[in-house]
C-alpha beads as a LAMMPS data file, in Angstrom:
LAMMPS data file: protein, C-alpha beads

228 atoms
227 bonds

1 atom types
1 bond types

-500.0 500.0 xlo xhi
-500.0 500.0 ylo yhi
-500.0 500.0 zlo zhi

Masses

1 110.0

Atoms # bond

1 1 1 0.000 0.000 0.000
2 1 1 2.819 2.409 0.908
3 1 1 4.620 1.720 -2.380
4 1 1 1.396 2.292 -4.320
5 1 1 0.929 5.628 -2.554
6 1 1 4.486 6.681 -3.381
7 1 1 3.930 5.750 -7.022
8 1 1 0.707 7.771 -7.167
9 1 1 2.404 10.819 -5.655
10 1 1 5.266 10.558 -8.182
11 1 1 2.776 10.345 -11.045
12 1 1 0.954 13.433 -9.770
13 1 1 4.273 15.266 -9.318
14 1 1 5.255 14.572 -12.901
15 1 1 1.875 15.105 -14.527
16 1 1 0.161 17.818 -12.478
17 1 1 0.716 20.404 -15.219
18 1 1 -1.459 18.181 -17.458
19 1 1 -3.962 16.919 -14.849
20 1 1 -4.718 20.205 -13.038
21 1 1 -6.111 22.131 -16.049
22 1 1 -8.654 19.313 -16.453
23 1 1 -9.542 18.415 -12.856
24 1 1 -8.722 21.869 -11.461
25 1 1 -8.792 22.138 -7.661
26 1 1 -9.676 18.458 -7.225
27 1 1 -6.286 17.416 -8.602
28 1 1 -4.389 19.385 -5.968
29 1 1 -6.773 18.340 -3.197
30 1 1 -6.036 14.688 -3.907
31 1 1 -2.310 15.365 -4.117
32 1 1 -2.073 17.233 -0.806
33 1 1 -4.508 14.961 1.017
34 1 1 -2.511 11.788 0.375
35 1 1 1.013 13.200 0.584
36 1 1 2.783 12.152 3.800
37 1 1 4.989 14.525 5.763
38 1 1 8.464 14.596 4.198
39 1 1 10.933 12.313 5.976
40 1 1 13.427 15.186 6.370
41 1 1 10.860 17.543 7.945
42 1 1 12.503 19.589 10.726
43 1 1 10.126 21.645 12.868
44 1 1 12.809 23.954 14.255
45 1 1 14.135 24.772 10.792
46 1 1 10.607 25.224 9.440
47 1 1 9.584 27.851 11.975
48 1 1 12.802 29.820 11.343
49 1 1 12.163 30.328 7.638
50 1 1 12.347 34.068 6.832
51 1 1 8.986 34.353 5.083
52 1 1 7.144 33.003 8.131
53 1 1 8.657 35.630 10.421
54 1 1 8.065 38.383 7.843
55 1 1 4.387 37.481 7.465
56 1 1 3.777 37.105 11.208
57 1 1 5.347 40.512 11.882
58 1 1 3.282 42.199 9.170
59 1 1 0.081 40.743 10.608
60 1 1 1.009 41.668 14.170
61 1 1 2.140 45.223 13.398
62 1 1 -0.697 46.062 11.008
63 1 1 -3.667 44.430 12.709
64 1 1 -2.693 43.680 16.346
65 1 1 -5.073 40.709 16.252
66 1 1 -6.573 38.789 19.151
67 1 1 -7.415 35.892 16.822
68 1 1 -5.754 34.551 13.659
69 1 1 -6.901 31.937 11.138
70 1 1 -4.852 30.247 8.407
71 1 1 -6.316 28.442 5.405
72 1 1 -3.917 25.708 4.320
73 1 1 -1.944 25.712 7.552
74 1 1 0.053 22.524 6.963
75 1 1 1.417 21.529 10.368
76 1 1 0.844 25.062 11.653
77 1 1 4.364 26.433 11.243
78 1 1 3.145 29.945 10.400
79 1 1 0.749 29.909 13.328
80 1 1 3.565 28.817 15.638
81 1 1 5.572 31.863 14.588
82 1 1 2.518 34.103 15.028
83 1 1 2.212 32.864 18.620
84 1 1 5.496 34.618 19.450
85 1 1 3.881 38.039 18.998
86 1 1 1.501 37.843 21.940
87 1 1 -1.413 35.885 23.327
88 1 1 -3.545 35.166 20.273
89 1 1 -6.230 32.644 19.445
90 1 1 -4.752 30.458 16.694
91 1 1 -6.770 28.324 14.268
92 1 1 -6.125 26.637 10.939
93 1 1 -7.383 24.047 8.486
94 1 1 -5.548 21.940 5.940
95 1 1 -6.391 19.200 3.435
96 1 1 -3.672 16.934 4.792
97 1 1 -4.453 14.811 7.891
98 1 1 -0.785 13.852 8.374
99 1 1 0.289 17.468 8.705
100 1 1 -2.598 18.332 11.027
101 1 1 -1.668 15.391 13.287
102 1 1 1.974 16.486 13.336
103 1 1 0.985 20.075 14.096
104 1 1 -1.169 19.059 17.045
105 1 1 1.744 17.053 18.425
106 1 1 4.235 19.913 18.034
107 1 1 1.907 22.538 19.504
108 1 1 1.168 20.299 22.473
109 1 1 4.896 19.740 23.043
110 1 1 5.505 23.489 22.868
111 1 1 2.656 24.349 25.214
112 1 1 0.867 26.410 22.556
113 1 1 -2.925 26.389 22.226
114 1 1 -4.078 26.046 18.635
115 1 1 -7.207 24.771 16.897
116 1 1 -6.010 22.672 13.948
117 1 1 -8.405 20.608 11.885
118 1 1 -8.667 18.834 8.555
119 1 1 -10.740 20.962 6.197
120 1 1 -11.021 22.786 2.892
121 1 1 -11.921 26.176 1.454
122 1 1 -15.524 25.706 2.641
123 1 1 -15.336 27.259 6.113
124 1 1 -18.957 26.735 7.163
125 1 1 -17.849 25.626 10.650
126 1 1 -16.793 29.210 11.449
127 1 1 -19.055 32.172 12.205
128 1 1 -19.088 35.517 10.423
129 1 1 -16.288 37.799 11.662
130 1 1 -14.998 35.079 13.994
131 1 1 -11.320 36.002 13.504
132 1 1 -9.579 39.358 13.471
133 1 1 -7.211 38.268 10.691
134 1 1 -7.103 35.398 8.198
135 1 1 -4.241 34.545 5.885
136 1 1 -2.834 32.124 3.330
137 1 1 0.756 31.442 2.365
138 1 1 1.457 29.576 -0.885
139 1 1 -1.978 27.910 -0.759
140 1 1 -4.309 29.643 -3.213
141 1 1 -1.851 28.813 -5.983
142 1 1 -3.285 25.279 -5.675
143 1 1 -6.908 26.411 -5.987
144 1 1 -8.325 26.716 -9.476
145 1 1 -10.899 29.077 -10.928
146 1 1 -13.632 26.604 -9.945
147 1 1 -13.064 27.257 -6.214
148 1 1 -11.091 30.490 -5.841
149 1 1 -14.078 32.822 -5.410
150 1 1 -15.497 30.553 -2.715
151 1 1 -12.122 30.442 -0.956
152 1 1 -11.591 34.205 -0.763
153 1 1 -15.278 34.902 -0.051
154 1 1 -15.179 32.523 2.895
155 1 1 -11.997 34.143 4.212
156 1 1 -13.654 37.542 3.969
157 1 1 -16.784 36.251 5.665
158 1 1 -15.055 34.834 8.758
159 1 1 -12.670 37.787 9.142
160 1 1 -13.295 41.063 10.963
161 1 1 -10.224 43.241 10.240
162 1 1 -8.455 42.010 7.113
163 1 1 -6.925 39.130 5.181
164 1 1 -3.321 38.632 4.083
165 1 1 -2.291 36.477 1.134
166 1 1 1.241 35.499 0.131
167 1 1 0.658 34.046 -3.323
168 1 1 1.554 34.115 -7.019
169 1 1 0.263 37.359 -8.545
170 1 1 0.712 38.686 -12.071
171 1 1 -0.498 42.260 -12.676
172 1 1 -0.195 41.771 -16.440
173 1 1 -3.079 39.271 -16.479
174 1 1 -6.087 41.195 -17.752
175 1 1 -8.886 38.692 -17.025
176 1 1 -10.255 37.067 -13.885
177 1 1 -9.088 33.648 -15.103
178 1 1 -5.873 32.224 -13.666
179 1 1 -2.973 30.928 -15.719
180 1 1 -1.832 27.444 -14.725
181 1 1 1.872 26.662 -14.825
182 1 1 3.948 23.817 -13.433
183 1 1 4.131 25.331 -9.926
184 1 1 0.438 26.194 -9.652
185 1 1 -2.078 28.897 -10.526
186 1 1 -1.001 32.477 -11.177
187 1 1 -3.734 35.120 -11.168
188 1 1 -4.366 38.844 -10.852
189 1 1 -5.631 39.328 -7.291
190 1 1 -6.392 42.992 -7.863
191 1 1 -8.971 42.004 -10.468
192 1 1 -10.314 39.175 -8.304
193 1 1 -10.927 41.343 -5.235
194 1 1 -12.148 44.291 -7.280
195 1 1 -14.871 42.020 -8.664
196 1 1 -15.918 41.352 -5.047
197 1 1 -16.005 45.043 -4.147
198 1 1 -12.621 45.381 -2.387
199 1 1 -9.499 47.416 -3.109
200 1 1 -6.488 45.257 -2.159
201 1 1 -3.002 46.531 -1.386
202 1 1 -0.599 44.492 -3.520
203 1 1 3.157 44.575 -2.924
204 1 1 6.091 42.640 -4.331
205 1 1 7.640 40.433 -1.675
206 1 1 11.096 41.430 -0.411
207 1 1 14.024 39.602 -1.991
208 1 1 15.299 36.384 -0.403
209 1 1 12.166 35.502 1.554
210 1 1 11.753 32.411 -0.613
211 1 1 14.347 30.267 -2.410
212 1 1 15.746 31.918 -5.528
213 1 1 14.701 28.939 -7.659
214 1 1 11.125 28.744 -8.869
215 1 1 8.588 31.486 -9.531
216 1 1 8.648 33.361 -6.219
217 1 1 11.200 35.997 -7.273
218 1 1 8.950 36.923 -10.218
219 1 1 5.402 36.304 -8.996
220 1 1 5.701 36.397 -5.208
221 1 1 3.428 39.136 -3.796
222 1 1 1.647 40.029 -0.598
223 1 1 -2.008 40.957 -0.983
224 1 1 -3.763 42.708 1.895
225 1 1 -7.517 43.292 1.939
226 1 1 -8.843 45.506 4.716
227 1 1 -12.401 45.015 5.912
228 1 1 -12.707 47.680 8.599

Bonds

1 1 1 2
2 1 2 3
3 1 3 4
4 1 4 5
5 1 5 6
6 1 6 7
7 1 7 8
8 1 8 9
9 1 9 10
10 1 10 11
11 1 11 12
12 1 12 13
13 1 13 14
14 1 14 15
15 1 15 16
16 1 16 17
17 1 17 18
18 1 18 19
19 1 19 20
20 1 20 21
21 1 21 22
22 1 22 23
23 1 23 24
24 1 24 25
25 1 25 26
26 1 26 27
27 1 27 28
28 1 28 29
29 1 29 30
30 1 30 31
31 1 31 32
32 1 32 33
33 1 33 34
34 1 34 35
35 1 35 36
36 1 36 37
37 1 37 38
38 1 38 39
39 1 39 40
40 1 40 41
41 1 41 42
42 1 42 43
43 1 43 44
44 1 44 45
45 1 45 46
46 1 46 47
47 1 47 48
48 1 48 49
49 1 49 50
50 1 50 51
51 1 51 52
52 1 52 53
53 1 53 54
54 1 54 55
55 1 55 56
56 1 56 57
57 1 57 58
58 1 58 59
59 1 59 60
60 1 60 61
61 1 61 62
62 1 62 63
63 1 63 64
64 1 64 65
65 1 65 66
66 1 66 67
67 1 67 68
68 1 68 69
69 1 69 70
70 1 70 71
71 1 71 72
72 1 72 73
73 1 73 74
74 1 74 75
75 1 75 76
76 1 76 77
77 1 77 78
78 1 78 79
79 1 79 80
80 1 80 81
81 1 81 82
82 1 82 83
83 1 83 84
84 1 84 85
85 1 85 86
86 1 86 87
87 1 87 88
88 1 88 89
89 1 89 90
90 1 90 91
91 1 91 92
92 1 92 93
93 1 93 94
94 1 94 95
95 1 95 96
96 1 96 97
97 1 97 98
98 1 98 99
99 1 99 100
100 1 100 101
101 1 101 102
102 1 102 103
103 1 103 104
104 1 104 105
105 1 105 106
106 1 106 107
107 1 107 108
108 1 108 109
109 1 109 110
110 1 110 111
111 1 111 112
112 1 112 113
113 1 113 114
114 1 114 115
115 1 115 116
116 1 116 117
117 1 117 118
118 1 118 119
119 1 119 120
120 1 120 121
121 1 121 122
122 1 122 123
123 1 123 124
124 1 124 125
125 1 125 126
126 1 126 127
127 1 127 128
128 1 128 129
129 1 129 130
130 1 130 131
131 1 131 132
132 1 132 133
133 1 133 134
134 1 134 135
135 1 135 136
136 1 136 137
137 1 137 138
138 1 138 139
139 1 139 140
140 1 140 141
141 1 141 142
142 1 142 143
143 1 143 144
144 1 144 145
145 1 145 146
146 1 146 147
147 1 147 148
148 1 148 149
149 1 149 150
150 1 150 151
151 1 151 152
152 1 152 153
153 1 153 154
154 1 154 155
155 1 155 156
156 1 156 157
157 1 157 158
158 1 158 159
159 1 159 160
160 1 160 161
161 1 161 162
162 1 162 163
163 1 163 164
164 1 164 165
165 1 165 166
166 1 166 167
167 1 167 168
168 1 168 169
169 1 169 170
170 1 170 171
171 1 171 172
172 1 172 173
173 1 173 174
174 1 174 175
175 1 175 176
176 1 176 177
177 1 177 178
178 1 178 179
179 1 179 180
180 1 180 181
181 1 181 182
182 1 182 183
183 1 183 184
184 1 184 185
185 1 185 186
186 1 186 187
187 1 187 188
188 1 188 189
189 1 189 190
190 1 190 191
191 1 191 192
192 1 192 193
193 1 193 194
194 1 194 195
195 1 195 196
196 1 196 197
197 1 197 198
198 1 198 199
199 1 199 200
200 1 200 201
201 1 201 202
202 1 202 203
203 1 203 204
204 1 204 205
205 1 205 206
206 1 206 207
207 1 207 208
208 1 208 209
209 1 209 210
210 1 210 211
211 1 211 212
212 1 212 213
213 1 213 214
214 1 214 215
215 1 215 216
216 1 216 217
217 1 217 218
218 1 218 219
219 1 219 220
220 1 220 221
221 1 221 222
222 1 222 223
223 1 223 224
224 1 224 225
225 1 225 226
226 1 226 227
227 1 227 228
C-alpha cells in the first residue's frame, strides 16, 4: 500500500501540469490529502524560515489581532511563529491529515494552544467575523478558478479586520481567469478582489524571503484586503 501511494504521488508530481487544467482544484486536493509529511521535515528549521517571520510581523504590526486563522496551515508552522507576537487565538485548516496530526503534536509539546483541523476552502464551521485576521501562504496557488471565489469569499466572511495572502500574482493578467503553470495557478488578485467590491493593497515580496529557484522571485506578492 505504501509503495502504491508513493507511485501515485510521483505520477501526480510529474503530470500535475497536465492533470490540473482538467480536474482543477480536485487534482491538488487529492495530491495534498494523500502526501505524507516529508521524511526530512525539521520543525525547528521550518519555523525559522524568513517568510514566516516576515508574514507574522506584518500581521502583528498592522492588525494587532486577538485571533488569527490560516487556510492551508500545513502543520501550523506559520501559526507557531505568530504565537510569538503575543497571546492570540490560533486556528487553521488543511487538506492533509498527516500534517494536522503532526501540528497538534508539536503545539502540544511546545505548550501552545491552537485549533487545527482537517478541512477545505468551505469554512462553514466558522461564524461571520470570527477572527480578526485570516491569511494564506502559498496555498491559493493550488486552488483553481472553480473554487477560488469561494475560498476568498469565505476568508472575507469569517474575518473582521483584514486578510493577508502570500501568493503568485501577475499584474499583467487582464482577465479574472488564472494561468496554470507547473508550480500552480497564477492570477491577478487585484482584479479578483475588485470584482468582489474590495481594493487590495498588492506589494512585491522582499528579496530572499523564498528560495531563488522557482517562480517566487517573479510572482511572489503580498495581498492585503482591509475590511474595517
